[in-house]
C-alpha positions in Angstrom: 101.0 102.3 139.3 104.2 101.1 137.9 102.9 97.5 138.1 100.6 98.3 135.1 103.4 99.4 132.9 104.8 96.0 131.8 101.2 95.0 130.9 100.8 98.2 128.9 104.1 97.7 127.1 103.4 94.1 126.4 100.0 95.2 124.9 101.7 97.6 122.5 104.3 95.0 121.5 101.6 92.4 120.9 99.6 94.9 118.9 102.7 95.7 116.7 103.3 92.0 116.1 99.7 91.5 115.1 99.9 94.5 112.8 103.0 93.2 111.1 101.5 89.7 110.7 98.3 91.1 109.2 100.3 93.3 106.8 102.3 90.3 105.6 99.1 88.2 105.1 97.6 91.1 103.0 100.7 91.4 100.8 101.0 87.6 100.3 97.3 87.3 99.4 97.4 90.2 97.0 100.6 89.1 95.2 100.2 85.3 95.4 103.1 83.0 95.6 104.6 84.0 92.3 103.8 80.7 90.6 101.4 79.8 87.9 97.7 79.6 88.4 97.8 75.8 88.2 97.6 73.4 85.2 96.1 74.4 81.9 92.4 73.3 81.8 89.7 72.8 79.2 85.9 72.8 79.7 84.4 69.3 79.1 80.6 68.7 78.7 78.3 66.1 77.3 75.6 63.5 77.8 75.6 60.3 79.8 73.2 57.4 78.9 72.9 53.9 80.3 71.1 51.3 78.2 69.9 54.1 75.9 68.3 56.1 78.7 69.7 59.4 80.1 71.2 59.0 83.5 68.9 61.1 85.7 71.4 61.9 88.4 75.0 60.9 89.3 78.6 62.0 89.2 81.3 61.9 86.6 85.0 62.1 87.6 88.1 62.6 85.5 90.9 60.9 87.3 94.4 61.7 86.0 96.3 58.7 84.7 99.7 57.8 86.2 102.3 60.2 85.2 100.0 63.2 85.1 100.4 65.3 88.2 97.2 67.2 88.0 94.1 67.3 90.2 91.0 65.2 89.7 87.9 67.0 88.4 84.3 66.2 88.2 80.7 67.3 88.0 77.2 66.2 88.8 75.1 64.5 86.1 71.7 66.1 85.9 69.0 64.8 83.5 71.7 63.0 81.5 74.1 66.0 81.0 77.2 67.2 82.7 79.5 70.2 82.4 83.0 70.5 84.0 83.9 74.1 84.1 84.8 74.8 87.7 88.3 76.1 88.0 88.5 76.3 84.2 87.6 72.7 83.5 89.5 69.4 83.3 93.3 69.7 83.4 95.1 68.7 80.2 96.4 65.2 80.0 95.0 61.6 79.9 92.2 60.8 82.3 90.3 57.7 83.4 86.6 58.4 83.6 84.4 57.2 86.5 80.6 57.5 86.3 78.3 56.7 89.2 74.6 56.8 89.7 72.8 55.6 92.8 69.1 54.8 93.2 67.1 53.7 96.2 67.4 49.9 96.7 64.3 48.3 95.2 63.8 46.5 98.5 63.0 49.9 100.1 61.3 51.6 97.2 57.9 51.3 98.8 59.2 53.7 101.6 60.2 56.4 99.1 58.1 59.4 98.1 56.3 60.3 101.3 59.0 62.0 103.2 62.1 63.5 101.6 64.2 63.2 104.8 63.3 59.5 105.0 64.1 59.1 101.3 67.6 60.5 101.8 68.3 57.9 104.5 67.1 54.9 102.5 69.8 52.5 101.3 70.9 53.1 97.7 72.6 50.9 95.2 75.0 51.7 92.4 73.1 51.2 89.1 76.1 51.8 86.8 78.3 48.6 86.4 81.9 48.6 87.8 83.5 48.8 84.4 82.3 52.4 84.2 83.3 53.5 87.7 85.7 51.8 90.2 87.0 49.4 87.4 86.6 51.9 84.6 88.3 51.4 81.3 86.9 54.7 79.9 89.6 57.2 79.1 89.8 60.7 77.5 92.8 62.7 76.4 92.4 66.4 77.0 94.8 68.2 74.6 96.6 71.5 75.3 95.1 74.6 73.8 91.8 73.0 72.8 88.4 74.5 72.6 85.7 73.2 75.0 85.3 69.4 74.4 81.9 67.7 74.0 82.2 64.1 75.1 79.1 61.8 75.3 79.2 58.5 77.2 76.8 55.8 76.1 77.1 53.0 78.6 
């Protein structure tokens, strides 16, 4: 039975290596990498209207301006309101704001309403003009150490 011995020894060696690897992963995950928890952030919330009417659904994104090495943040707009608090909020610095809202293309509106699966597949169009999304000129400075910011956008 000596032919089984190398397999048995290899099995123990493999088990030890796996144990060491798992121990290292546990230690690293518990202690972290020793760095900061990321950039300072501030909660931002507010209302979004277009032509005086609350935007029923959409997205708002805070895109860092050049020179600010921080992540983009955003939230869904629901019934004209948004709140960015995930991860602590919007990173401090200057941001370009992009607001989008899509509705079913009016050419296909007669197909909407009867089946939600079909409705999700219908072509949609952007109802917010480009100057508020891909060509946005909207900006916001999020200062360090500030309390939650309330910022409304009347488009």
